[in-house]
All heavy atoms as an XYZ file, in Angstrom:
690
protein
N     -29.712     -4.739     15.361
C     -29.573     -5.761     16.394
C     -30.114     -5.190     17.704
O     -29.830     -4.065     18.065
C     -28.096     -6.153     16.518
C     -27.857     -7.221     17.556
S     -26.133     -7.780     17.640
C     -26.031     -8.753     16.163
N     -30.884     -5.991     18.417
C     -31.460     -5.537     19.682
C     -30.402     -5.522     20.780
O     -29.343     -6.145     20.667
C     -32.609     -6.456     20.088
O     -32.108     -7.708     20.539
N     -30.732     -4.816     21.848
C     -29.839     -4.774     23.004
C     -29.616     -6.182     23.551
O     -28.492     -6.539     23.908
C     -30.436     -3.861     24.096
O     -30.615     -2.553     23.539
C     -29.547     -3.794     25.308
N     -30.677     -6.980     23.605
C     -30.552     -8.351     24.106
C     -29.615     -9.169     23.220
O     -28.719     -9.853     23.718
C     -31.920     -9.025     24.194
C     -31.913    -10.497     24.604
C     -31.259    -10.689     25.971
C     -33.321    -11.057     24.591
N     -29.823     -9.096     21.914
C     -28.967     -9.856     20.997
C     -27.515     -9.414     21.109
O     -26.600    -10.245     21.109
C     -29.450     -9.700     19.557
C     -30.771    -10.402     19.303
O     -31.075    -11.386     20.010
O     -31.495     -9.971     18.390
N     -27.299     -8.112     21.206
C     -25.940     -7.586     21.349
C     -25.311     -8.088     22.648
O     -24.158     -8.518     22.676
C     -25.955     -6.051     21.318
C     -24.596     -5.425     21.470
C     -23.669     -5.664     20.288
O     -24.150     -6.007     19.192
O     -22.444     -5.510     20.466
N     -26.080     -8.047     23.741
C     -25.574     -8.518     25.028
C     -25.198    -10.000     24.954
O     -24.145    -10.411     25.425
C     -26.593     -8.287     26.139
C     -26.214     -9.025     27.380
C     -26.818    -10.117     27.901
C     -25.090     -8.751     28.228
N     -26.151    -10.551     29.018
C     -25.079     -9.725     29.243
C     -24.088     -7.788     28.221
C     -24.118     -9.753     30.249
C     -23.129     -7.825     29.227
C     -23.153     -8.796     30.224
N     -26.088    -10.801     24.380
C     -25.814    -12.237     24.281
C     -24.565    -12.498     23.453
O     -23.762    -13.367     23.794
C     -27.025    -12.977     23.708
C     -28.250    -13.028     24.620
C     -29.429    -13.666     23.887
C     -27.949    -13.741     25.916
N     -24.379    -11.745     22.381
C     -23.177    -11.893     21.567
C     -21.937    -11.543     22.377
O     -20.949    -12.283     22.382
C     -23.268    -11.007     20.319
C     -22.123    -11.221     19.330
C     -22.164    -10.260     18.164
N     -21.986     -8.863     18.564
C     -20.831     -8.318     18.980
N     -19.749     -9.050     19.061
N     -20.770     -7.053     19.302
N     -21.993    -10.424     23.115
C     -20.846    -10.005     23.926
C     -20.554    -11.005     25.045
O     -19.396    -11.340     25.302
C     -21.100     -8.624     24.530
C     -21.094     -7.498     23.527
C     -21.449     -6.161     24.152
O     -21.381     -6.023     25.402
O     -21.808     -5.241     23.399
N     -21.605    -11.474     25.718
C     -21.424    -12.416     26.822
C     -20.872    -13.746     26.312
O     -19.994    -14.347     26.941
C     -22.743    -12.625     27.559
N     -21.381    -14.198     25.175
C     -20.895    -15.440     24.580
C     -19.407    -15.330     24.259
O     -18.629    -16.242     24.556
C     -21.709    -15.769     23.304
O     -23.077    -15.935     23.674
C     -21.221    -17.020     22.635
N     -19.012    -14.207     23.694
C     -17.605    -13.977     23.370
C     -16.767    -13.933     24.641
O     -15.707    -14.557     24.722
C     -17.440    -12.666     22.575
O     -18.189    -12.788     21.358
C     -15.983    -12.383     22.249
N     -17.238    -13.206     25.656
C     -16.488    -13.074     26.908
C     -16.295    -14.420     27.596
O     -15.255    -14.662     28.224
C     -17.197    -12.101     27.849
N     -17.271    -15.302     27.469
C     -17.191    -16.624     28.090
C     -16.521    -17.655     27.189
O     -16.437    -18.828     27.539
C     -18.592    -17.098     28.486
C     -19.263    -16.259     29.578
C     -20.727    -16.661     29.726
C     -18.524    -16.408     30.896
N     -16.077    -17.204     26.018
C     -15.401    -18.084     25.048
C     -16.267    -19.285     24.658
O     -15.807    -20.423     24.578
C     -14.042    -18.530     25.576
C     -13.082    -17.366     25.787
C     -11.787    -17.811     26.429
C     -10.814    -16.681     26.623
N     -11.214    -15.580     27.455
N     -17.547    -18.997     24.427
C     -18.501    -20.019     23.997
C     -18.748    -19.881     22.501
O     -18.542    -18.807     21.929
C     -19.821    -19.850     24.753
C     -19.762    -20.093     26.262
C     -21.066    -19.673     26.922
C     -19.456    -21.546     26.546
N     -19.217    -20.944     21.858
C     -19.548    -20.842     20.440
C     -20.622    -19.775     20.204
O     -21.514    -19.574     21.048
C     -20.089    -22.237     20.090
C     -19.558    -23.140     21.147
C     -19.422    -22.302     22.387
N     -20.529    -19.106     19.081
C     -21.456    -18.013     18.763
C     -22.918    -18.458     18.770
O     -23.806    -17.666     19.078
C     -21.097    -17.414     17.409
N     -23.168    -19.717     18.441
C     -24.551    -20.207     18.380
C     -24.986    -20.907     19.672
O     -25.879    -21.744     19.657
C     -24.719    -21.145     17.189
C     -23.833    -22.379     17.289
O     -22.947    -22.428     18.171
O     -24.035    -23.308     16.482
N     -24.397    -20.537     20.797
C     -24.712    -21.196     22.071
C     -26.164    -21.021     22.477
O     -26.751    -21.901     23.102
C     -23.807    -20.669     23.182
O     -22.478    -21.075     22.963
N     -26.748    -19.878     22.149
C     -28.167    -19.650     22.455
C     -28.875    -19.322     21.150
O     -28.751    -18.218     20.623
C     -28.376    -18.513     23.475
C     -27.763    -18.870     24.814
C     -29.863    -18.221     23.645
C     -27.995    -17.860     25.912
N     -29.618    -20.287     20.651
C     -30.425    -20.059     19.452
C     -31.631    -19.201     19.834
O     -31.950    -19.050     21.025
C     -30.926    -21.389     18.868
O     -31.795    -22.010     19.838
C     -29.772    -22.320     18.522
N     -32.322    -18.682     18.848
C     -33.525    -17.878     19.120
C     -34.569    -18.711     19.866
O     -35.205    -18.224     20.806
C     -34.096    -17.329     17.817
N     -34.726    -19.977     19.472
C     -35.707    -20.838     20.154
C     -35.312    -21.091     21.601
O     -36.155    -21.020     22.502
C     -35.863    -22.178     19.432
C     -36.612    -22.057     18.118
O     -37.327    -21.049     17.915
O     -36.481    -22.979     17.284
N     -34.029    -21.366     21.844
C     -33.567    -21.604     23.205
C     -33.724    -20.332     24.041
O     -34.171    -20.387     25.181
C     -32.116    -22.077     23.215
C     -31.493    -22.329     24.590
C     -32.301    -23.345     25.388
C     -30.052    -22.775     24.436
N     -33.363    -19.186     23.461
C     -33.523    -17.911     24.164
C     -34.981    -17.720     24.591
O     -35.267    -17.415     25.749
C     -33.096    -16.752     23.255
C     -33.316    -15.371     23.875
C     -33.265    -14.270     22.845
N     -34.352    -14.463     21.896
C     -34.309    -14.092     20.638
N     -33.237    -13.523     20.131
N     -35.344    -14.287     19.847
N     -35.907    -17.953     23.674
C     -37.327    -17.774     23.992
C     -37.798    -18.768     25.041
O     -38.563    -18.408     25.942
C     -38.159    -17.879     22.713
C     -37.876    -16.740     21.766
O     -37.402    -15.678     22.154
N     -38.142    -16.964     20.490
N     -37.335    -20.018     24.943
C     -37.708    -21.023     25.943
C     -37.174    -20.645     27.329
O     -37.876    -20.794     28.332
C     -37.184    -22.405     25.549
C     -37.910    -22.996     24.362
O     -38.994    -22.492     23.983
O     -37.389    -23.984     23.787
N     -35.943    -20.146     27.395
C     -35.362    -19.736     28.672
C     -36.099    -18.535     29.259
O     -36.338    -18.471     30.475
C     -33.873    -19.417     28.518
C     -32.958    -20.614     28.307
C     -31.566    -20.150     27.896
C     -32.903    -21.476     29.557
N     -36.475    -17.590     28.405
C     -37.228    -16.424     28.888
C     -38.605    -16.841     29.404
O     -39.058    -16.351     30.456
C     -37.347    -15.376     27.785
C     -36.044    -14.678     27.418
C     -36.234    -13.811     26.178
C     -35.501    -13.874     28.584
N     -39.261    -17.756     28.694
C     -40.564    -18.255     29.165
C     -40.410    -18.991     30.491
O     -41.216    -18.808     31.410
C     -41.187    -19.199     28.131
C     -41.668    -18.484     26.877
O     -41.779    -17.235     26.890
O     -41.923    -19.184     25.870
N     -39.377    -19.815     30.585
C     -39.140    -20.555     31.819
C     -38.861    -19.597     32.974
O     -39.412    -19.761     34.075
C     -37.975    -21.522     31.653
C     -37.571    -22.255     32.933
C     -38.670    -23.215     33.357
C     -36.264    -22.982     32.740
N     -38.031    -18.604     32.739
C     -37.705    -17.642     33.785
C     -38.968    -16.940     34.269
O     -39.163    -16.745     35.466
C     -36.673    -16.619     33.271
O     -35.518    -17.322     32.842
C     -36.282    -15.639     34.349
N     -39.851    -16.569     33.344
C     -41.126    -15.950     33.708
C     -41.962    -16.899     34.577
O     -42.475    -16.507     35.630
C     -41.901    -15.586     32.442
C     -43.272    -14.965     32.732
C     -44.222    -15.075     31.542
N     -44.420    -16.476     31.201
C     -44.446    -16.950     29.961
N     -44.279    -16.148     28.936
N     -44.641    -18.234     29.739
N     -42.077    -18.153     34.156
C     -42.894    -19.114     34.901
C     -42.338    -19.342     36.305
O     -43.102    -19.419     37.273
C     -42.977    -20.443     34.152
C     -43.741    -20.335     32.838
O     -44.473    -19.335     32.644
O     -43.598    -21.253     32.005
N     -41.026    -19.446     36.420
C     -40.406    -19.650     37.732
C     -40.583    -18.394     38.597
O     -40.931    -18.482     39.777
C     -38.915    -20.022     37.599
C     -38.218    -20.016     38.941
C     -38.783    -21.395     36.940
N     -40.367    -17.228     38.011
C     -40.499    -15.975     38.766
C     -41.912    -15.803     39.295
O     -42.106    -15.336     40.425
C     -40.109    -14.788     37.889
N     -42.904    -16.191     38.517
C     -44.299    -16.039     38.954
C     -44.768    -17.196     39.813
O     -45.589    -17.012     40.704
C     -45.215    -15.900     37.735
C     -45.029    -14.614     37.018
N     -45.929    -14.134     36.114
C     -44.032    -13.697     37.052
C     -45.507    -12.982     35.631
N     -44.347    -12.707     36.187
N     -44.260    -18.394     39.549
C     -44.738    -19.572     40.258
C     -44.006    -19.868     41.550
O     -44.552    -20.515     42.438
N     -42.770    -19.396     41.665
C     -41.961    -19.701     42.850
C     -41.597    -18.397     43.544
O     -42.151    -18.064     44.574
C     -40.692    -20.505     42.467
C     -39.873    -20.836     43.692
C     -41.073    -21.775     41.702
N     -40.661    -17.676     42.996
C     -40.241    -16.369     43.508
C     -39.447    -15.685     42.404
O     -38.756    -16.355     41.621
C     -39.376    -16.518     44.756
N     -39.530    -14.373     42.356
C     -38.857    -13.625     41.288
C     -37.366    -13.975     41.194
O     -36.850    -14.195     40.119
C     -39.036    -12.125     41.511
C     -38.520    -11.290     40.377
C     -38.933     -9.839     40.504
N     -40.360     -9.666     40.666
C     -41.249     -9.625     39.678
N     -40.832     -9.741     38.441
N     -42.528     -9.458     39.914
N     -36.696    -14.027     42.324
C     -35.257    -14.291     42.309
C     -34.922    -15.724     41.893
O     -33.779    -16.007     41.545
C     -34.595    -13.971     43.671
C     -34.746    -12.505     44.006
C     -35.178    -14.843     44.774
N     -35.900    -16.607     41.904
C     -35.646    -17.994     41.509
C     -35.443    -18.130     40.000
O     -34.824    -19.087     39.548
C     -36.799    -18.892     41.963
N     -35.925    -17.173     39.215
C     -35.804    -17.249     37.757
C     -34.370    -17.331     37.275
O     -33.985    -18.304     36.626
N     -33.532    -16.322     37.561
C     -32.158    -16.388     37.073
C     -31.351    -17.510     37.712
O     -30.502    -18.123     37.053
C     -31.569    -15.011     37.413
C     -32.514    -14.386     38.364
C     -33.834    -15.044     38.195
N     -31.624    -17.805     38.971
C     -30.885    -18.893     39.624
C     -31.236    -20.243     38.999
O     -30.373    -21.120     38.857
C     -31.156    -18.891     41.123
C     -30.683    -17.623     41.847
C     -31.142    -17.630     43.296
C     -29.182    -17.478     41.754
N     -32.482    -20.399     38.596
C     -32.895    -21.627     37.928
C     -32.203    -21.758     36.573
O     -31.778    -22.859     36.193
C     -34.426    -21.662     37.767
O     -35.028    -21.604     39.078
C     -34.897    -22.911     37.046
N     -32.057    -20.646     35.855
C     -31.329    -20.698     34.578
C     -29.883    -21.116     34.803
O     -29.316    -21.847     33.995
C     -31.423    -19.359     33.858
S     -33.009    -19.152     33.038
N     -29.291    -20.686     35.885
C     -27.932    -21.118     36.210
C     -27.902    -22.633     36.424
O     -27.023    -23.327     35.896
C     -27.420    -20.388     37.456
C     -26.063    -20.858     37.899
C     -24.910    -20.391     37.279
C     -25.937    -21.787     38.928
C     -23.653    -20.836     37.681
C     -24.685    -22.227     39.328
C     -23.554    -21.756     38.707
O     -22.320    -22.205     39.100
N     -28.878    -23.148     37.174
C     -28.948    -24.593     37.395
C     -29.133    -25.338     36.077
O     -28.540    -26.411     35.874
C     -30.083    -24.932     38.365
C     -29.891    -24.463     39.806
C     -31.158    -24.745     40.622
C     -28.684    -25.127     40.429
N     -29.936    -24.786     35.179
C     -30.106    -25.408     33.867
C     -28.783    -25.449     33.110
O     -28.471    -26.436     32.440
C     -31.145    -24.649     33.040
C     -32.594    -24.902     33.420
C     -33.500    -23.913     32.720
C     -32.986    -26.321     33.080
N     -28.000    -24.378     33.222
C     -26.686    -24.362     32.593
C     -25.777    -25.433     33.160
O     -25.032    -26.095     32.422
N     -25.844    -25.626     34.469
C     -25.040    -26.678     35.093
C     -25.485    -28.053     34.599
O     -24.653    -28.917     34.319
C     -25.139    -26.582     36.621
C     -24.452    -25.348     37.190
S     -24.583    -25.245     38.980
C     -23.697    -26.709     39.490
N     -26.794    -28.250     34.483
C     -27.307    -29.527     33.985
C     -26.866    -29.751     32.541
O     -26.447    -30.851     32.175
C     -28.830    -29.563     34.093
N     -26.924    -28.700     31.722
C     -26.491    -28.821     30.327
C     -25.008    -29.168     30.248
O     -24.595    -29.977     29.413
C     -26.794    -27.524     29.574
N     -24.215    -28.573     31.135
C     -22.781    -28.874     31.147
C     -22.521    -30.335     31.504
O     -21.506    -30.895     31.106
C     -22.064    -27.955     32.142
N     -23.453    -30.949     32.222
C     -23.304    -32.362     32.592
C     -23.918    -33.289     31.553
O     -23.976    -34.496     31.749
C     -23.945    -32.600     33.961
C     -23.215    -31.826     35.053
C     -23.775    -32.111     36.410
N     -23.167    -33.362     36.869
C     -23.658    -34.096     37.842
N     -24.766    -33.735     38.453
N     -23.051    -35.201     38.202
N     -24.418    -32.716     30.444
C     -24.919    -33.536     29.357
C     -26.422    -33.642     29.236
O     -26.919    -34.326     28.336
N     -27.163    -32.994     30.118
C     -28.624    -33.019     30.013
C     -29.036    -32.132     28.836
O     -28.540    -31.009     28.693
C     -29.277    -32.512     31.316
C     -30.786    -32.444     31.189
C     -28.872    -33.389     32.496
N     -29.924    -32.619     27.994
C     -30.402    -31.826     26.863
C     -31.151    -30.601     27.383
O     -32.043    -30.747     28.228
C     -31.322    -32.658     25.980
N     -30.802    -29.403     26.915
C     -31.489    -28.200     27.406
C     -33.000    -28.276     27.264
O     -33.729    -27.879     28.170
C     -30.892    -27.074     26.550
C     -29.538    -27.573     26.189
C     -29.711    -29.063     26.004
N     -33.485    -28.812     26.160
C     -34.938    -28.892     25.965
C     -35.596    -29.778     27.022
O     -36.682    -29.464     27.515
C     -35.268    -29.399     24.563
O     -34.684    -30.672     24.351
N     -34.945    -30.871     27.389
C     -35.493    -31.763     28.415
C     -35.465    -31.090     29.781
O     -36.437    -31.171     30.550
C     -34.703    -33.069     28.459
N     -34.359    -30.408     30.098
C     -34.256    -29.722     31.387
C     -35.293    -28.612     31.480
O     -35.952    -28.446     32.521
C     -32.847    -29.158     31.567
N     -35.470    -27.853     30.408
C     -36.460    -26.774     30.404
C     -37.854    -27.347     30.592
O     -38.655    -26.814     31.371
C     -36.350    -25.947     29.107
C     -35.064    -25.113     29.133
C     -37.567    -25.050     28.920
C     -34.734    -24.441     27.818
N     -38.169    -28.426     29.913
C     -39.497    -29.041     30.044
C     -39.749    -29.507     31.474
O     -40.827    -29.269     32.035
C     -39.632    -30.207     29.066
N     -38.763    -30.149     32.085
C     -38.928    -30.646     33.451
C     -39.137    -29.506     34.448
O     -40.027    -29.557     35.295
C     -37.705    -31.470     33.880
C     -37.603    -32.797     33.146
O     -38.606    -33.224     32.527
O     -36.514    -33.402     33.192
N     -38.303    -28.470     34.341
C     -38.393    -27.359     35.288
C     -39.636    -26.528     35.015
O     -40.269    -26.017     35.938
C     -37.110    -26.491     35.229
C     -35.900    -27.317     35.661
C     -37.247    -25.253     36.101
C     -35.985    -27.870     37.078
N     -40.033    -26.403     33.768
C     -41.250    -25.676     33.424
C     -42.461    -26.351     34.056
O     -43.324    -25.687     34.639
C     -41.406    -25.623     31.909
O     -42.068    -24.483     31.518
N     -42.517    -27.661     33.966
C     -43.611    -28.413     34.587
C     -43.631    -28.180     36.091
O     -44.696    -27.952     36.688
C     -43.458    -29.916     34.281
O     -43.526    -30.103     32.869
C     -44.538    -30.741     34.960
N     -42.470    -28.210     36.706
C     -42.357    -27.972     38.146
C     -42.819    -26.561     38.511
O     -43.591    -26.372     39.457
C     -40.907    -28.202     38.575
C     -40.588    -28.121     40.057
C     -41.341    -29.181     40.845
C     -39.085    -28.280     40.247
N     -42.388    -25.563     37.751
C     -42.761    -24.172     38.036
C     -44.262    -23.956     37.858
O     -44.894    -23.268     38.673
C     -41.986    -23.224     37.131
N     -44.823    -24.532     36.811
C     -46.266    -24.372     36.589
C     -47.075    -25.072     37.674
O     -48.155    -24.606     38.048
C     -46.640    -24.868     35.194
C     -46.085    -24.006     34.053
C     -46.375    -24.650     32.703
C     -46.640    -22.593     34.122
N     -46.553    -26.155     38.218
C     -47.226    -26.829     39.340
C     -47.230    -25.915     40.564
O     -48.241    -25.823     41.275
C     -46.543    -28.150     39.659
N     -46.132    -25.221     40.795
C     -46.080    -24.267     41.910
C     -47.075    -23.133     41.694
O     -47.752    -22.705     42.629
C     -44.665    -23.698     42.071
C     -43.755    -24.571     42.850
N     -43.506    -24.378     44.185
C     -43.040    -25.663     42.489
C     -42.672    -25.301     44.613
N     -42.374    -26.098     43.602
N     -47.166    -22.643     40.467
C     -48.087    -21.563     40.149
C     -49.526    -22.015     40.382
O     -50.336    -21.265     40.923
C     -47.892    -21.102     38.699
C     -48.744    -19.922     38.242
C     -48.455    -18.694     39.092
C     -48.494    -19.629     36.779
N     -49.831    -23.239     40.009
C     -51.189    -23.764     40.179
C     -51.578    -23.877     41.647
O     -52.763    -23.811     41.986
C     -51.309    -25.126     39.498
N     -50.587    -24.009     42.539
C     -50.855    -24.125     43.971
C     -51.132    -22.780     44.634
O     -51.619    -22.741     45.758
C     -49.667    -24.789     44.669
C     -49.459    -26.230     44.268
C     -48.166    -26.812     44.816
O     -47.416    -26.106     45.521
O     -47.903    -27.991     44.529
N     -50.838    -21.676     43.941
C     -51.031    -20.355     44.533
C     -52.510    -19.985     44.542
O     -53.260    -20.353     43.638
C     -50.253    -19.295     43.755
C     -48.771    -19.413     43.903
C     -48.051    -18.283     43.191
O     -48.649    -17.405     42.603
N     -46.738    -18.329     43.241
N     -52.926    -19.245     45.570
C     -54.329    -18.803     45.621
C     -54.668    -17.885     44.449
O     -53.807    -17.177     43.933
C     -54.415    -18.028     46.940
C     -53.106    -18.155     47.613
C     -52.139    -18.791     46.682
N     -55.916    -17.925     44.038
C     -56.407    -17.095     42.946
C     -57.429    -16.122     43.514
O     -58.290    -16.511     44.308
C     -57.047    -17.984     41.849
C     -57.629    -17.139     40.742
C     -56.036    -18.972     41.307
N     -57.340    -14.837     43.119
C     -58.297    -13.847     43.618
C     -59.597    -13.924     42.822
O     -59.751    -14.739     41.908
C     -57.693    -12.437     43.599
C     -57.377    -11.929     42.198
O     -57.911    -12.476     41.210
O     -56.597    -10.962     42.096
N     -60.557    -13.067     43.163
C     -61.877    -13.094     42.536
C     -61.810    -12.850     41.030
O     -62.665    -13.315     40.281
C     -62.787    -12.066     43.194
N     -60.798    -12.124     40.575
C     -60.651    -11.833     39.148
C     -59.938    -12.957     38.406
O     -59.736    -12.885     37.206
C     -59.890    -10.524     38.962
N     -59.526    -14.003     39.132
C     -58.848    -15.127     38.505
C     -57.352    -14.967     38.380
O     -56.699    -15.713     37.677
N     -56.783    -13.982     39.084
C     -55.342    -13.753     39.053
C     -54.677    -14.453     40.231
O     -55.227    -14.475     41.332
C     -55.025    -12.256     39.116
C     -55.605    -11.499     37.974
N     -56.704    -10.682     38.103
C     -55.254    -11.457     36.673
C     -56.995    -10.160     36.946
N     -56.134    -10.616     36.049
N     -53.488    -15.000     39.993
C     -52.724    -15.612     41.070
C     -52.199    -14.529     42.001
O     -51.911    -13.410     41.577
C     -51.557    -16.440     40.519
C     -52.013    -17.707     39.885
N     -52.237    -17.808     38.547
C     -52.285    -18.918     40.415
C     -52.640    -19.033     38.266
N     -52.677    -19.721     39.385
N     -52.078    -14.887     43.268
C     -51.519    -13.960     44.243
C     -50.107    -13.571     43.818
O     -49.403    -14.338     43.175
C     -51.493    -14.594     45.622
N     -49.700    -12.380     44.195
C     -48.346    -11.919     43.849
C     -47.319    -12.840     44.461
O     -47.481    -13.327     45.575
C     -48.136    -10.499     44.344
N     -46.251    -13.074     43.712
C     -45.207    -13.944     44.204
C     -44.430    -13.242     45.314
O     -44.357    -12.029     45.363
C     -44.259    -14.383     43.089
C     -43.384    -13.296     42.543
C     -44.042    -12.464     41.468
O     -45.171    -12.769     41.060
O     -43.422    -11.501     41.033
N     -43.867    -14.009     46.232
C     -43.104    -13.403     47.326
C     -41.841    -12.731     46.809
O     -41.329    -13.088     45.761
C     -42.758    -14.601     48.225
C     -42.944    -15.808     47.377
C     -43.896    -15.451     46.279
N     -41.373    -11.755     47.535
C     -40.137    -11.047     47.174
C     -38.946    -11.676     47.866
O     -38.205    -11.020     48.563
C     -40.218     -9.565     47.573
C     -40.991     -8.758     46.563
O     -41.009     -9.105     45.393
N     -41.628     -7.712     47.018
N     -38.736    -12.938     47.666
C     -37.626    -13.642     48.300
C     -36.393    -13.560     47.460
O     -36.408    -13.514     46.294
C     -38.007    -15.105     48.544
C     -39.178    -15.202     49.479
C     -39.679    -16.625     49.609
O     -39.177    -17.537     48.914
O     -40.581    -16.845     50.394
């Protein structure tokens, strides 16, 4: 078992959530979303956005729909960033 899987199991237990609260697909989607937000908005926005997604899920929003909406928003922010001569986006701010 990987460190990540072990951590998720421990955190799920500590929060008294069902063992299958984060499937492998959901985990991968959240990690991709966090990357897109961190690069497209600001590094610190990644984990905070995941918290907001959790709040939305608690209110009944389907996680897949929330991830899709926020992913689209984050990628739009990334597209607005300047690109250097090599085609790389400017470094995200350290906010």
